[in-house]
One Martini backbone bead per residue (centre of mass of N, CA, C, O) as a GRO file, in nm:
protein
  460
    1UNK     BB    1   2.921  14.431   8.353
    2UNK     BB    2   2.956  14.721   8.463
    3UNK     BB    3   3.073  15.048   8.378
    4UNK     BB    4   3.349  15.177   8.545
    5UNK     BB    5   3.588  15.397   8.646
    6UNK     BB    6   3.635  15.197   8.897
    7UNK     BB    7   3.713  14.939   9.102
    8UNK     BB    8   3.828  15.149   9.328
    9UNK     BB    9   3.701  15.363   9.593
   10UNK     BB   10   3.858  15.586   9.818
   11UNK     BB   11   3.768  15.728  10.136
   12UNK     BB   12   4.054  15.825  10.242
   13UNK     BB   13   4.415  15.922  10.318
   14UNK     BB   14   4.507  15.730  10.524
   15UNK     BB   15   4.659  15.459  10.634
   16UNK     BB   16   4.435  15.263  10.538
   17UNK     BB   17   4.359  15.377  10.257
   18UNK     BB   18   4.641  15.370  10.131
   19UNK     BB   19   4.699  15.069  10.157
   20UNK     BB   20   4.457  14.965   9.995
   21UNK     BB   21   4.514  15.119   9.732
   22UNK     BB   22   4.798  15.014   9.671
   23UNK     BB   23   4.748  14.709   9.666
   24UNK     BB   24   4.528  14.717   9.443
   25UNK     BB   25   4.696  14.856   9.221
   26UNK     BB   26   4.934  14.649   9.222
   27UNK     BB   27   4.709  14.424   9.126
   28UNK     BB   28   4.565  14.590   8.860
   29UNK     BB   29   4.381  14.807   8.956
   30UNK     BB   30   4.149  15.067   8.944
   31UNK     BB   31   4.238  15.356   9.143
   32UNK     BB   32   4.092  15.575   9.393
   33UNK     BB   33   4.157  15.870   9.607
   34UNK     BB   34   4.000  16.066   9.858
   35UNK     BB   35   4.092  16.401   9.993
   36UNK     BB   36   4.006  16.685  10.196
   37UNK     BB   37   4.301  16.743  10.290
   38UNK     BB   38   4.563  16.544  10.381
   39UNK     BB   39   4.791  16.326  10.325
   40UNK     BB   40   4.773  16.077  10.614
   41UNK     BB   41   4.591  16.178  10.820
   42UNK     BB   42   4.576  16.168  11.149
   43UNK     BB   43   4.855  16.055  11.219
   44UNK     BB   44   5.037  16.250  11.039
   45UNK     BB   45   4.886  16.539  11.076
   46UNK     BB   46   4.681  16.510  11.374
   47UNK     BB   47   4.861  16.300  11.558
   48UNK     BB   48   5.100  16.083  11.643
   49UNK     BB   49   5.337  16.230  11.508
   50UNK     BB   50   5.322  16.526  11.615
   51UNK     BB   51   5.290  16.437  11.908
   52UNK     BB   52   5.567  16.299  11.938
   53UNK     BB   53   5.728  16.554  11.889
   54UNK     BB   54   5.614  16.700  12.138
   55UNK     BB   55   5.709  16.503  12.345
   56UNK     BB   56   6.015  16.523  12.284
   57UNK     BB   57   6.036  16.824  12.344
   58UNK     BB   58   5.924  16.808  12.646
   59UNK     BB   59   6.148  16.603  12.764
   60UNK     BB   60   6.397  16.787  12.791
   61UNK     BB   61   6.350  16.914  13.069
   62UNK     BB   62   6.390  16.647  13.225
   63UNK     BB   63   6.672  16.583  13.115
   64UNK     BB   64   6.808  16.833  13.242
   65UNK     BB   65   6.757  16.756  13.535
   66UNK     BB   66   6.914  16.490  13.527
   67UNK     BB   67   7.189  16.600  13.426
   68UNK     BB   68   7.266  16.756  13.684
   69UNK     BB   69   7.311  16.491  13.854
   70UNK     BB   70   7.567  16.425  13.637
   71UNK     BB   71   7.719  16.731  13.605
   72UNK     BB   72   7.555  16.908  13.444
   73UNK     BB   73   7.539  17.231  13.272
   74UNK     BB   74   7.303  17.509  13.206
   75UNK     BB   75   7.281  17.799  13.002
   76UNK     BB   76   7.002  17.941  12.885
   77UNK     BB   77   6.780  17.744  12.861
   78UNK     BB   78   6.545  17.721  12.584
   79UNK     BB   79   6.217  17.757  12.436
   80UNK     BB   80   6.095  17.763  12.087
   81UNK     BB   81   5.797  17.744  11.940
   82UNK     BB   82   5.829  17.840  11.641
   83UNK     BB   83   6.066  17.653  11.574
   84UNK     BB   84   5.919  17.391  11.621
   85UNK     BB   85   5.677  17.426  11.429
   86UNK     BB   86   5.843  17.442  11.171
   87UNK     BB   87   5.981  17.165  11.190
   88UNK     BB   88   5.723  16.998  11.210
   89UNK     BB   89   5.586  17.094  10.940
   90UNK     BB   90   5.806  16.998  10.750
   91UNK     BB   91   5.787  16.695  10.822
   92UNK     BB   92   5.488  16.653  10.759
   93UNK     BB   93   5.510  16.733  10.460
   94UNK     BB   94   5.705  16.509  10.384
   95UNK     BB   95   5.526  16.268  10.462
   96UNK     BB   96   5.285  16.340  10.283
   97UNK     BB   97   5.447  16.325  10.019
   98UNK     BB   98   5.515  16.025  10.036
   99UNK     BB   99   5.229  15.919  10.027
  100UNK     BB  100   5.159  16.045   9.751
  101UNK     BB  101   5.389  15.916   9.590
  102UNK     BB  102   5.309  15.617   9.645
  103UNK     BB  103   5.045  15.632   9.499
  104UNK     BB  104   5.158  15.703   9.221
  105UNK     BB  105   5.348  15.454   9.187
  106UNK     BB  106   5.088  15.252   9.203
  107UNK     BB  107   4.844  15.407   9.030
  108UNK     BB  108   4.698  15.617   9.197
  109UNK     BB  109   4.433  15.832   9.209
  110UNK     BB  110   4.428  16.166   9.322
  111UNK     BB  111   4.165  16.325   9.504
  112UNK     BB  112   4.084  16.658   9.571
  113UNK     BB  113   3.839  16.615   9.817
  114UNK     BB  114   3.504  16.578   9.902
  115UNK     BB  115   3.351  16.270   9.947
  116UNK     BB  116   3.027  16.153   9.837
  117UNK     BB  117   2.745  15.966   9.847
  118UNK     BB  118   2.486  15.888   9.604
  119UNK     BB  119   2.549  15.581   9.587
  120UNK     BB  120   2.679  15.259   9.576
  121UNK     BB  121   2.861  15.372   9.293
  122UNK     BB  122   2.865  15.690   9.380
  123UNK     BB  123   3.069  15.986   9.365
  124UNK     BB  124   3.114  16.314   9.505
  125UNK     BB  125   3.278  16.625   9.456
  126UNK     BB  126   3.267  16.882   9.641
  127UNK     BB  127   3.257  17.176   9.442
  128UNK     BB  128   3.361  17.021   9.140
  129UNK     BB  129   3.177  16.871   8.942
  130UNK     BB  130   3.224  16.559   9.040
  131UNK     BB  131   3.197  16.219   8.918
  132UNK     BB  132   3.209  15.872   9.033
  133UNK     BB  133   3.262  15.533   8.955
  134UNK     BB  134   3.227  15.207   9.134
  135UNK     BB  135   3.236  14.884   9.217
  136UNK     BB  136   3.408  14.969   9.473
  137UNK     BB  137   3.398  15.076   9.824
  138UNK     BB  138   3.607  15.264  10.058
  139UNK     BB  139   3.589  15.353  10.400
  140UNK     BB  140   3.847  15.603  10.549
  141UNK     BB  141   3.769  15.876  10.754
  142UNK     BB  142   3.768  15.834  11.048
  143UNK     BB  143   3.815  16.081  11.302
  144UNK     BB  144   3.690  16.317  11.552
  145UNK     BB  145   3.661  16.548  11.765
  146UNK     BB  146   3.492  16.600  12.078
  147UNK     BB  147   3.236  16.832  12.188
  148UNK     BB  148   3.034  17.013  12.413
  149UNK     BB  149   2.820  17.221  12.250
  150UNK     BB  150   2.626  17.301  12.506
  151UNK     BB  151   2.845  17.451  12.633
  152UNK     BB  152   2.920  17.727  12.783
  153UNK     BB  153   3.189  17.853  12.589
  154UNK     BB  154   3.302  17.639  12.375
  155UNK     BB  155   3.419  17.842  12.154
  156UNK     BB  156   3.696  17.879  12.335
  157UNK     BB  157   3.775  17.597  12.261
  158UNK     BB  158   3.988  17.328  12.205
  159UNK     BB  159   4.169  17.083  12.035
  160UNK     BB  160   4.413  16.883  11.922
  161UNK     BB  161   4.422  17.014  11.639
  162UNK     BB  162   4.493  17.309  11.747
  163UNK     BB  163   4.748  17.241  11.925
  164UNK     BB  164   4.948  17.222  11.669
  165UNK     BB  165   4.876  17.566  11.605
  166UNK     BB  166   4.965  17.754  11.809
  167UNK     BB  167   5.087  18.073  11.803
  168UNK     BB  168   5.129  18.031  12.120
  169UNK     BB  169   5.250  17.969  12.426
  170UNK     BB  170   5.107  17.912  12.702
  171UNK     BB  171   5.091  17.962  13.053
  172UNK     BB  172   4.788  17.840  13.061
  173UNK     BB  173   4.618  17.515  13.108
  174UNK     BB  174   4.314  17.333  13.031
  175UNK     BB  175   4.231  16.983  13.052
  176UNK     BB  176   3.969  16.789  12.918
  177UNK     BB  177   4.019  16.470  13.041
  178UNK     BB  178   4.126  16.095  13.069
  179UNK     BB  179   4.271  16.011  12.832
  180UNK     BB  180   4.539  15.978  12.631
  181UNK     BB  181   4.529  16.263  12.508
  182UNK     BB  182   4.513  16.425  12.768
  183UNK     BB  183   4.768  16.310  12.907
  184UNK     BB  184   4.972  16.383  12.686
  185UNK     BB  185   4.920  16.695  12.677
  186UNK     BB  186   4.989  16.749  12.967
  187UNK     BB  187   5.286  16.667  12.939
  188UNK     BB  188   5.366  16.860  12.720
  189UNK     BB  189   5.300  17.136  12.856
  190UNK     BB  190   5.455  17.092  13.117
  191UNK     BB  191   5.736  17.044  12.975
  192UNK     BB  192   5.708  17.354  12.845
  193UNK     BB  193   5.604  17.535  13.111
  194UNK     BB  194   5.306  17.487  13.161
  195UNK     BB  195   5.032  17.550  13.339
  196UNK     BB  196   4.872  17.241  13.442
  197UNK     BB  197   4.534  17.118  13.399
  198UNK     BB  198   4.343  16.823  13.493
  199UNK     BB  199   4.015  16.720  13.398
  200UNK     BB  200   3.779  16.470  13.537
  201UNK     BB  201   3.474  16.299  13.586
  202UNK     BB  202   3.616  16.070  13.693
  203UNK     BB  203   3.798  15.877  13.934
  204UNK     BB  204   4.002  15.819  13.687
  205UNK     BB  205   4.228  15.773  13.469
  206UNK     BB  206   4.219  15.564  13.211
  207UNK     BB  207   3.981  15.420  13.105
  208UNK     BB  208   4.032  15.056  13.082
  209UNK     BB  209   4.261  15.031  13.251
  210UNK     BB  210   4.453  14.936  13.479
  211UNK     BB  211   4.431  15.023  13.805
  212UNK     BB  212   4.734  15.043  13.871
  213UNK     BB  213   4.802  15.229  13.639
  214UNK     BB  214   4.616  15.465  13.703
  215UNK     BB  215   4.724  15.531  13.988
  216UNK     BB  216   5.022  15.563  13.919
  217UNK     BB  217   5.005  15.785  13.700
  218UNK     BB  218   4.862  16.002  13.863
  219UNK     BB  219   5.105  16.040  14.056
  220UNK     BB  220   5.334  16.095  13.846
  221UNK     BB  221   5.220  16.354  13.703
  222UNK     BB  222   5.226  16.527  13.959
  223UNK     BB  223   5.541  16.525  13.978
  224UNK     BB  224   5.538  16.707  13.698
  225UNK     BB  225   5.306  16.945  13.776
  226UNK     BB  226   5.023  16.825  13.753
  227UNK     BB  227   4.695  16.913  13.788
  228UNK     BB  228   4.449  16.697  13.941
  229UNK     BB  229   4.093  16.674  13.861
  230UNK     BB  230   3.839  16.484  13.997
  231UNK     BB  231   3.504  16.452  13.963
  232UNK     BB  232   3.493  16.673  13.715
  233UNK     BB  233   3.329  16.957  13.547
  234UNK     BB  234   3.185  17.171  13.349
  235UNK     BB  235   2.969  17.460  13.336
  236UNK     BB  236   3.170  17.690  13.221
  237UNK     BB  237   3.295  17.944  12.990
  238UNK     BB  238   3.480  18.247  13.055
  239UNK     BB  239   3.544  18.548  12.899
  240UNK     BB  240   3.813  18.766  12.960
  241UNK     BB  241   4.064  19.001  12.974
  242UNK     BB  242   4.276  18.760  13.106
  243UNK     BB  243   4.085  18.509  13.006
  244UNK     BB  244   3.977  18.180  13.107
  245UNK     BB  245   3.697  18.081  13.291
  246UNK     BB  246   3.662  17.793  13.488
  247UNK     BB  247   3.358  17.646  13.562
  248UNK     BB  248   3.300  17.420  13.814
  249UNK     BB  249   3.105  17.187  13.983
  250UNK     BB  250   3.284  17.228  14.265
  251UNK     BB  251   3.338  17.564  14.247
  252UNK     BB  252   3.564  17.611  14.079
  253UNK     BB  253   3.807  17.866  13.963
  254UNK     BB  254   3.986  17.875  13.647
  255UNK     BB  255   4.247  18.051  13.502
  256UNK     BB  256   4.318  18.061  13.151
  257UNK     BB  257   4.436  18.068  12.816
  258UNK     BB  258   4.362  17.759  12.770
  259UNK     BB  259   4.112  17.528  12.634
  260UNK     BB  260   4.107  17.168  12.631
  261UNK     BB  261   3.945  16.910  12.450
  262UNK     BB  262   3.968  16.541  12.550
  263UNK     BB  263   3.655  16.371  12.507
  264UNK     BB  264   3.693  16.242  12.233
  265UNK     BB  265   3.598  16.037  11.948
  266UNK     BB  266   3.443  16.039  11.622
  267UNK     BB  267   3.305  15.938  11.356
  268UNK     BB  268   3.344  16.036  11.008
  269UNK     BB  269   2.996  16.074  10.882
  270UNK     BB  270   2.917  16.346  10.806
  271UNK     BB  271   2.774  16.394  10.508
  272UNK     BB  272   2.842  16.107  10.333
  273UNK     BB  273   2.582  15.938  10.217
  274UNK     BB  274   2.499  15.659  10.344
  275UNK     BB  275   2.192  15.624  10.295
  276UNK     BB  276   2.206  15.630   9.977
  277UNK     BB  277   2.396  15.348   9.995
  278UNK     BB  278   2.311  15.153  10.245
  279UNK     BB  279   2.463  15.260  10.507
  280UNK     BB  280   2.504  15.163  10.833
  281UNK     BB  281   2.468  15.229  11.170
  282UNK     BB  282   2.538  15.209  11.484
  283UNK     BB  283   2.467  15.294  11.811
  284UNK     BB  284   2.755  15.476  11.808
  285UNK     BB  285   2.796  15.596  11.497
  286UNK     BB  286   2.914  15.370  11.336
  287UNK     BB  287   3.012  15.169  11.100
  288UNK     BB  288   2.868  14.884  10.993
  289UNK     BB  289   3.037  14.567  11.036
  290UNK     BB  290   3.195  14.295  10.959
  291UNK     BB  291   3.473  14.097  11.002
  292UNK     BB  292   3.540  14.200  10.679
  293UNK     BB  293   3.439  14.514  10.654
  294UNK     BB  294   3.145  14.494  10.576
  295UNK     BB  295   2.872  14.640  10.492
  296UNK     BB  296   2.527  14.681  10.415
  297UNK     BB  297   2.671  14.707  10.147
  298UNK     BB  298   2.786  14.493   9.906
  299UNK     BB  299   3.023  14.720   9.782
  300UNK     BB  300   3.094  14.814  10.088
  301UNK     BB  301   3.361  14.932  10.289
  302UNK     BB  302   3.524  14.950  10.626
  303UNK     BB  303   3.790  15.128  10.800
  304UNK     BB  304   3.887  15.204  11.102
  305UNK     BB  305   3.763  15.462  11.298
  306UNK     BB  306   3.477  15.459  11.152
  307UNK     BB  307   3.417  15.170  11.314
  308UNK     BB  308   3.504  15.153  11.618
  309UNK     BB  309   3.699  14.917  11.723
  310UNK     BB  310   4.031  14.988  11.688
  311UNK     BB  311   4.196  15.301  11.743
  312UNK     BB  312   4.461  15.221  11.538
  313UNK     BB  313   4.686  15.247  11.298
  314UNK     BB  314   4.788  14.947  11.269
  315UNK     BB  315   4.499  14.837  11.247
  316UNK     BB  316   4.412  14.977  10.986
  317UNK     BB  317   4.629  14.842  10.815
  318UNK     BB  318   4.540  14.548  10.869
  319UNK     BB  319   4.254  14.588  10.757
  320UNK     BB  320   4.348  14.655  10.470
  321UNK     BB  321   4.482  14.387  10.410
  322UNK     BB  322   4.233  14.210  10.460
  323UNK     BB  323   4.058  14.336  10.245
  324UNK     BB  324   4.237  14.267  10.002
  325UNK     BB  325   4.243  13.960  10.042
  326UNK     BB  326   3.934  13.916  10.033
  327UNK     BB  327   3.855  14.077   9.757
  328UNK     BB  328   4.142  14.027   9.562
  329UNK     BB  329   4.258  13.715   9.672
  330UNK     BB  330   4.074  13.490   9.778
  331UNK     BB  331   4.152  13.558  10.113
  332UNK     BB  332   3.999  13.537  10.383
  333UNK     BB  333   4.018  13.810  10.624
  334UNK     BB  334   4.075  13.892  10.974
  335UNK     BB  335   4.132  14.070  11.240
  336UNK     BB  336   4.312  14.025  11.544
  337UNK     BB  337   4.225  14.184  11.860
  338UNK     BB  338   4.415  14.020  12.021
  339UNK     BB  339   4.684  14.133  12.176
  340UNK     BB  340   4.715  14.454  12.151
  341UNK     BB  341   4.939  14.684  12.155
  342UNK     BB  342   4.998  14.981  12.363
  343UNK     BB  343   5.044  15.344  12.396
  344UNK     BB  344   5.128  15.604  12.632
  345UNK     BB  345   5.264  15.941  12.589
  346UNK     BB  346   5.336  16.001  12.861
  347UNK     BB  347   5.470  16.148  13.185
  348UNK     BB  348   5.508  15.875  13.200
  349UNK     BB  349   5.487  15.603  13.018
  350UNK     BB  350   5.275  15.354  12.850
  351UNK     BB  351   5.250  14.984  12.846
  352UNK     BB  352   5.027  14.751  12.675
  353UNK     BB  353   4.903  14.400  12.705
  354UNK     BB  354   4.607  14.273  12.719
  355UNK     BB  355   4.489  14.207  13.027
  356UNK     BB  356   4.343  14.297  13.285
  357UNK     BB  357   4.279  14.197  13.592
  358UNK     BB  358   3.967  14.212  13.575
  359UNK     BB  359   3.940  14.063  13.306
  360UNK     BB  360   4.080  13.802  13.396
  361UNK     BB  361   3.880  13.730  13.628
  362UNK     BB  362   3.639  13.689  13.422
  363UNK     BB  363   3.798  13.471  13.212
  364UNK     BB  364   3.942  13.307  13.445
  365UNK     BB  365   3.823  13.035  13.609
  366UNK     BB  366   4.090  12.983  13.812
  367UNK     BB  367   4.220  13.249  13.791
  368UNK     BB  368   4.489  13.463  13.919
  369UNK     BB  369   4.819  13.581  13.873
  370UNK     BB  370   5.016  13.837  14.042
  371UNK     BB  371   5.279  14.055  13.924
  372UNK     BB  372   5.450  14.315  14.120
  373UNK     BB  373   5.638  14.626  14.060
  374UNK     BB  374   5.827  14.885  14.237
  375UNK     BB  375   6.070  15.134  14.112
  376UNK     BB  376   6.370  15.293  14.091
  377UNK     BB  377   6.542  15.399  13.846
  378UNK     BB  378   6.873  15.425  13.771
  379UNK     BB  379   6.855  15.707  13.629
  380UNK     BB  380   6.768  15.845  13.932
  381UNK     BB  381   6.999  15.809  14.146
  382UNK     BB  382   7.128  16.126  14.122
  383UNK     BB  383   6.847  16.315  14.151
  384UNK     BB  384   6.610  16.252  14.378
  385UNK     BB  385   6.391  16.107  14.253
  386UNK     BB  386   6.046  15.968  14.307
  387UNK     BB  387   6.018  15.804  14.073
  388UNK     BB  388   5.822  15.524  13.941
  389UNK     BB  389   5.801  15.197  13.848
  390UNK     BB  390   5.566  14.985  13.670
  391UNK     BB  391   5.509  14.625  13.698
  392UNK     BB  392   5.281  14.383  13.529
  393UNK     BB  393   5.158  14.050  13.573
  394UNK     BB  394   4.910  13.844  13.410
  395UNK     BB  395   4.795  13.515  13.518
  396UNK     BB  396   4.685  13.214  13.440
  397UNK     BB  397   4.643  12.979  13.681
  398UNK     BB  398   4.613  12.725  13.497
  399UNK     BB  399   4.807  12.773  13.231
  400UNK     BB  400   5.027  13.017  13.282
  401UNK     BB  401   4.957  13.240  13.112
  402UNK     BB  402   5.039  13.542  12.980
  403UNK     BB  403   4.770  13.798  12.958
  404UNK     BB  404   4.934  14.049  13.099
  405UNK     BB  405   5.095  14.374  13.035
  406UNK     BB  406   5.226  14.638  13.261
  407UNK     BB  407   5.370  14.969  13.197
  408UNK     BB  408   5.539  15.228  13.395
  409UNK     BB  409   5.781  15.409  13.213
  410UNK     BB  410   6.062  15.422  13.077
  411UNK     BB  411   6.034  15.270  12.762
  412UNK     BB  412   5.759  15.110  12.751
  413UNK     BB  413   5.688  15.112  12.443
  414UNK     BB  414   5.935  14.937  12.365
  415UNK     BB  415   5.882  14.687  12.547
  416UNK     BB  416   5.586  14.605  12.458
  417UNK     BB  417   5.642  14.497  12.178
  418UNK     BB  418   5.794  14.238  12.279
  419UNK     BB  419   5.585  14.136  12.483
  420UNK     BB  420   5.362  14.084  12.267
  421UNK     BB  421   5.481  13.830  12.146
  422UNK     BB  422   5.450  13.651  12.397
  423UNK     BB  423   5.145  13.686  12.436
  424UNK     BB  424   5.055  13.597  12.150
  425UNK     BB  425   5.207  13.308  12.186
  426UNK     BB  426   5.141  13.195  12.489
  427UNK     BB  427   5.330  13.229  12.713
  428UNK     BB  428   5.467  13.138  13.004
  429UNK     BB  429   5.595  13.206  13.305
  430UNK     BB  430   5.825  12.997  13.283
  431UNK     BB  431   5.938  13.118  13.016
  432UNK     BB  432   6.004  13.389  13.130
  433UNK     BB  433   6.192  13.281  13.361
  434UNK     BB  434   6.396  13.136  13.148
  435UNK     BB  435   6.479  13.419  13.083
  436UNK     BB  436   6.743  13.602  13.052
  437UNK     BB  437   6.875  13.873  13.177
  438UNK     BB  438   6.929  14.222  13.130
  439UNK     BB  439   7.225  14.379  13.260
  440UNK     BB  440   7.126  14.689  13.336
  441UNK     BB  441   6.768  14.695  13.353
  442UNK     BB  442   6.430  14.727  13.350
  443UNK     BB  443   6.334  14.473  13.180
  444UNK     BB  444   6.431  14.244  13.377
  445UNK     BB  445   6.176  14.241  13.560
  446UNK     BB  446   5.996  14.064  13.365
  447UNK     BB  447   6.203  13.793  13.440
  448UNK     BB  448   6.221  13.828  13.788
  449UNK     BB  449   5.942  13.780  13.881
  450UNK     BB  450   5.823  13.568  14.171
  451UNK     BB  451   5.617  13.726  14.344
  452UNK     BB  452   5.319  13.708  14.451
  453UNK     BB  453   5.052  13.849  14.520
  454UNK     BB  454   4.869  13.878  14.780
  455UNK     BB  455   4.588  13.705  14.697
  456UNK     BB  456   4.574  13.679  14.377
  457UNK     BB  457   4.437  13.416  14.369
  458UNK     BB  458   4.120  13.407  14.186
  459UNK     BB  459   3.819  13.346  14.118
  460UNK     BB  460   3.608  13.525  13.912
   0.00000   0.00000   0.00000
């Protein structure tokens, strides 16, 4: 066997790459991981973790409104953006340090720099005159935000990555996009007192989600003061002395201080040297892999967002574990992508697991039963708020398995994690019904819905 510098070289120190590197090193192999930015990757540094801190900061304004209905009063309550940014950055640095320390404890060598493939067994650290060889290579470089570079004035726009480090909080912002990142940041900025407009070229936000969820959330976020413009996109962005003028296709002109594009993410494969190593891309520009995360090169694997299978941090971690078991434990595994729960930290938030109603109608040959409820949560009883919770169960009419759960409302991300266990286990509606409710809670509605939606059962 050839003499290599490492048994495994990992490109990318995000959640997936770090997990794979640590497990392999703890198993006695010689491992290195290269990271061009900061250890922790998208989730820890410029994704879900800092975003969740921003969500929690922005939710305080709504909590203060609710508190007044319960008899509380607040004088001179205000939000200071620089104070928040400093606290957020300190915590992110702490978490990144923990990731780096855990790599060291496992015996992984951390290489700071951008690694590119020179051939199937060789990587070069750009600008450092360093090359390393490895028996096996794992690519875990994640994804990056996409912007329409051909749009006139796009150089004036930011993405989610810059939103975490704005020098000052804008008074007005326009967010282009209708996916979860766009919806989440719209809630963040609106909650922090920014005049917020969300534009999306499609007929409704959250494409791919259940239609009832999409319609319900669109109405609810408008109640939080977000202006939603659908079926529309930019013609150009014009910088003026007083701000950025957004020229839209429907003829509208909106002046804002910041324009943020949240129009999707793409695999981070640019200039990675994939062709030199024999690694092919699929038609969508992601690294092509088999069910065991192996690329078209015999000794190279890829996991996480760079493969564009299911772009969630916990999924990347599970793919890393499956890679380690397959390659180093002689225990072939691949991740099961069915019934993976996810959350949108919009305001109000969304939690989903399983099939949408339309997906279920296509896959359930005997049709589906749908149970749906909308109600004002007890939390808002004293406030006069018109906000409503949506809960929906999608049931296979033949097997009576609950195949989809969809929640829009406070604490839905927490509820969906437990609902996912039941869906993954294949429990039936009768078993849900046999579960005693916890009262008074919102979650009790999940086990007390008895009335099918009129005309719900229908064959594919």
